N, C-alpha and C positions, 0 to 999 in steps of 0.2 A: 336911641344913643345918638348924639350928635357924632360926625365925623369930619374928617379934614383931611387934606392933602397937603405934606410936606415935599418940597424941592428943594434939593443943594446941588450944586454945581463947582466943579473946579476944572482948571486946565492941568494936565499931566504931561511932565517931560518924557513923553513915548509915543511909538506909533499906538495906533487903535488894537492893533493885534497882540501887541504885548502886555497893554493895557487888560485887554478880553482875558488873555492866558493867565495872567496874574489871577483876576477877578473870581475864575472859573475854579482856580487850582490850590486847595486846602494847604498847602505845602509851600505856596509864595507867600514869603512876609509881605504884609502891605493888604493882602488880599482881604474879603470880610470873613472870610471862615478861619484863616490863619491865627493860631494861638486860643483857640478856645479849648475848654477843658475835654470836650468830645465833638467830632465832626464824622456825620454819615452823609455822603455825598455823592448822589446818584445824578451828575448833569445830563442830562437826557430830556427831553419833552415827556413830561408827565412822570420824569422820575423827582424821587422823594429827598429832601435833605431832612437833617435833624442836625442842630447846633446849640450844646450847652456855655454859656457865655458866663464867666464868672467876673461877677461886679458887684460893688461895695458890700464885699464879704458874703455872698450866696450865690447860686447857679440859678440862672436863666434859662430855660430851654424855649427853644425858637423851632418850628416845625414848618414843612411849607412844601411845595410842589413845582417844578420847572413848566412854564406855560410857553416860553418860545425861548429860543437858544438859535442867534444870527449872527455867528462868526466874522467879523470883528464889530460889529452896528449895535447888538442891542442883546439882551438878555431881560427875560421876564420872568416873575416866580411869586406864588403865592407866601405870606408872611402870617405866622399864627401864632401868638406869645402870650402872656400874661397881660402884657401893656396893652395888645390890641382886644383883651378882654375874651380870646378863645376865638374871635371871629375872623375870617380870611381877610387879610388887607393884600394890596399888590405893590410889590416892587417891581418898578421898571428903570434898567440903567440904559443909558444911550451912549454911544461913542461917535464923535464927531473928529474927523480930522482936523487940525489946526496948525499947517506946516507940519514941522516935525514933531508937534505934540499934538493931544488928543483933550477936547472937551468933553467932559464927563458929566451928565446929566443924571440925577437919581429922583425919581419920582415916588414917594410913597403914597397911595391913595386908600382911604377908605380907613386912616388912623383915628381912633378916639378921639374927640376934640377935649381932653381932659389933660391934667397934667403928664401922667404917664405917657399917652398917645405924645404927645407935645415932643415929648424927651426924647423921639427917635430923631427929631431933627439935629441935636446934640451929637447921638450915635453916630450917625450917616456923614456929618461933618466930620467928625474924627476919623472914620473910615477913609472918608477920600484924603484927608491930611494925611493921615499914616502912606497910603497908597503914593501919594505924590511925593514924599519925604522919600519913600523909600527908592523910588525912579529914580528920584533927583541925585541921589547918594550914588547909587548905582552908574551911570551917568557920568557923575565927575569920577568914580573911582577907576572905570576904563577909560575915560578921554587922560589919564594920567599914567597910564601904561606905555 
């Protein structure tokens, strides 16, 4: 099976600490775990997660374990799903401060180089956009108080 790496990046209008905390909290709108049908998350190194995402009328289970957690700079975890054909792939999220914003770069390595594998790029792009929009709307709401 041929594998590929997917990288997406987005500048998020918030501090790295805030972005990191939202990313790791399944109850925070804009994070990758938020809004799933079911989430089990033990966010410690070697902690496991399970997330059931509803998409196109069905439930897509995802599993993994945390490899590295370095608040607020980096989180890395394995990612197993139907789209990875049951193989462990690796998601690495790095956060680099850029003034009062944060450059978030997500690299998903070891993804099958086929249509389902490449669709991860759309999913991760959507998640980073949702995160950016959620933080931008919070910032404008708090600045108008």
